N, C-alpha and C positions, 0 to 999 in steps of 0.2 A: 682497724681496716686491713684487709688482706693485701699483701704486697703484690703489685701488678706483675712484677717479674715472675714471682712464684706462680701466679695464676696462668701466665703465658706458658710457663714450662709444663704445668699440669695439662693444659689444653693441648700442647704439642704431643705429650705422651698419649693422650686419648685419641687425637685426630690422626696422627701419623704412624704410631707404632701399633703393631698387631700382636706383640708378644706379651701383652698385659690383658687382664680380664676386661678392663674398661675399654681398651683399644679394640679388642675383638668384638665386644658388644656394640661399640659405635659403628664399626664396619659392617657388622651383620645387619643392624637396623638400616644403615645406609643402602645396603644391597637390596633389602626388602622394599625400601622406598623407590629405588630405581626400577625394580621389577614392577611395582604397582603403577609407576608412571608410564612404563612401556605398555602395560595392559590398557591403560586409559587411552593412550594414543591410538592403539590398534582398534579398540572399540569405537572410538570417535570416527574412524575412517569407514565404518559400516553405516550406510545411508539410513537404514531404519533406526538404528540406535542414535545416530546424530540428530535426526529429526525429532525424536522423542525426548532426548536428554542433553541437548546441545549446551544449554545453560549450566546444568549441573557438572557436566564433564569439563567445561571451560573453567568453572570455579575450582574444581579439583586440580586441574592442570596448573592453574595459577598458584595454587597452594604448593604444589610440588616445585614449581619454579622458584617460589619464595624460599623454600627450604634449601634448594640447591644454591641459591644466591647467598644465603646466610652461611652455608657450609663453606662456600668458596672464599668469602670474606674472612671467615674464621681461620681457614688454612693460611691465607695471606698474613693474617695477624700473628699467628703463633709460629709461623715458619721462621727459622733463623736467617734464611736467605729468601725473602719473598719473591724477588725477581727470578731467582733460579727455579723456584717452584712454578711460577707463572708461565715460564717458557719451557718447562719440562713436558714430557709426553702426557702424564696424568694431569698436569696443570692445564694444558691446552684442551684436553678432553673434558675436564670439569667446566671450563669456560664455554665450550661448545654446547654443553648441556643446558646452558642458560640463554645463550644468544638467540636461538630460534624463538623462544618465548617472547623476547623483546621485539624481534622482527615481526612476530604475528600481530602486533599492535597496528602495523601498517599494511601487512599483507597476510590475510587470514590463513591461506593455505600453507604458510611457513610453519604452522604448528606441527605439521606432520614430519617436519625435519627433526622434531624432538626425538624421533626414533634413534637418532645418533647416540642417545643415552645408553643404548645397548653396549657401546664400547666401554662404558664405565663398569660393566659387569666383569671386565678383566681383573678387577680388584679381588674377585673370588679366588684367584690364584694365590694372593697373599693371605687372605683370610683363612682359607682351608689348607694352607701350607702345601700348595700344589706346585711350588716353584721348581722342584726337580723335573716336572713334566716339561717346563719351559726349556730345559736343556735339550730335550729332543728336537725342539724347533730349530736349534742351531744346525742340526744335521740338514734340515730342509733348506735353510738359508745358504749353507755352504754348497749344497748341491745346485741351488739356483745360480750362485755366483760361478761355480765351475762350469755349468752348462750354458752360460749366457751367450758366449760367442757362437757355439754350435746352434743354439736355438735361433739366434739372429740370422745366421746363414740359412737355416731351414725356412724361416718366415719370409726372407727375401726371395728364396727359390719358389715358395708357394705363391707369393704375391705375383711373381713373374708368370707362373703357370696360369693363374686365374685371369690375369690380364690378357694373355694370349687366347685362352679358351673363350673368354667373354667377348673379345673382339671378333673371333671366328663366328660365334653364334649370332652376333649382330649382323655380320655380313651375310651369313647363310640364311638365317630366319627372317630378319628384317622387322620393321615396326608392325607389319600386319599380323605377326604372331606374338606380339608382346615385347619383343626386344627393341624398344624404342630408342635406345642409346647404348653407347659402349659401357657406361657405368651400370646400366640395367643388366647388360650381359655379364659384367663382372660380378654383380650381385647374384645372378643365377649360377655362375660358376662356383662361387663360394658356397652357396647353399648345397649345390650338387656335390662338390668335392668333399665337403664335410659330412656327407651322407644324411643331412638334415631333411632335405626334400620337402619343402613347403608345398610345392605343387601349384603355386600361383602363376608361374611361367613355365611352360613346357614346350619342347621342340615339336614341330609338326612335320617337317620335311624329313625324308629318309637320311640325308646327309647330316642334318642336325641331330637326329636320333643316334647316328653312329658316333658323332662327336660326344654326345651326352653319355653314351656307353663307355667311351674312353675316359671321360672325366670321372665317372663313378668307379671304374676299375682303378684308376690312378689314386682316387681318394682312399680306397681300401688299402692300397699299397703303402701310402705314406702316413696314414692317420696314426700309426703306432710309433712313428719315428721320434717325436718329442718325448713320448712316454719312455721309450728305450733310452734316450739320452739322459733324461732326468734320473731314471732308475740306476743307471751305471754310475752317475756322479754321486747319487745318494749312497750307494754301496762303497764307493771310494771314500766318501766323507766319514762314514761309520768305521771303515777299516783304518783310516788315518787317525781317528780318535783313539782307537785301540792301540795303534803303534806308538802313541805318545808315552805309553807306559814303558817302564824298564823291563828288560827280559826277566821273567819270573825265576830263572835259574841262576844266571851270572850277574843279573842286575845292570847289564850294559844298556845305556840309553842312546838316543839320537841315531836311530837307524835310518837308512835311506828310505825315501818314499817308495812304496810298493814292495818293500821287503816282507817276505812271509816268514823268514827264519832269522834267528840271531846270527850275526856275522862272526861272533866270538865262539859261541858254544853250539850253534846249530839248532837250538830249541825253537819250537813254533812260537811265534810272537802273539798270535791271536787265535781265538776259537773260531771255528767255522760259523759263518752267519746263518741263522735259522731262516 
C-alpha cells in the first residue's frame, strides 16, 4: 500500500508547482476547465440559449462546480499549511468559484455570479511564466499610492463644483424642466462635467444654458487633471526604480531621490524614458 505521506507530497508537486511537467499539465487543464465554465455561464445568460438548453447547461455547470470543489479540497489536503492557503488570495478566489454554485440552490440568479471564476485565469501568469510582467504592475501601484492625496483633493474639489452647479440648476430651471431636486441637479452636473451628456435632462432657460456652457467648458478644463497627476507619478515610480541601481561607472549606490547624475562621478544614472 502506498505511503499516504508520499501520496500527499506527490499531489502537492502536481497541484501547487508549475516547474514540473505534471504541474504544468494540471494547471493547463484547470485553465481550460475554467474557460469552459465561463463560456457556459455567458451562454446561459442569453435568453434564447437558456430557454432551449437550460437543463443541459445547468448539468454542465454543476459538473464544473463539482470539479472545482474536488480541486479545492485537494489543495487543502496536500497543502503543508491548509489555513494559510485557505486565506491566501488564490485560496479565497478558489473558494469564491464554488460558493455561487451552492447559493444558486436557493437563489437561481446567483449562478451568474460564477463569472467571478474569470479571476482564476490569473493563474495563467504562473503557467506561462509571465511573472516578469507582474513587476510592471508595481509601477502602477506605486503611482496610485503616490498620487492618492492629489487625486483625493481633486475629487473633493470636483464634488464641490458639481454640488454648486447642481444646486444652481435646481434653482434656475426648477421641477418644470426636469430638475426636480438638488440630487437630480447634481446628477446632471456630473453627466455634463464629465462630457458624457446623456441628454435625459437639459436646461431650457437662457440662464440655465449659460450655466450649462460654463459646466461643459470647466469639464474640458479639468478632465485631464487626474491623468496628468497619475502620469507624473508613474514616471517618478519608473525613474525611482532605475535609481535603485548602482552607478554604472563608479558603482555608488543610495542616491538622493530625484537625482539624475551620480554625486561621485557625475555619470547619468538612468536612460531617458521612451
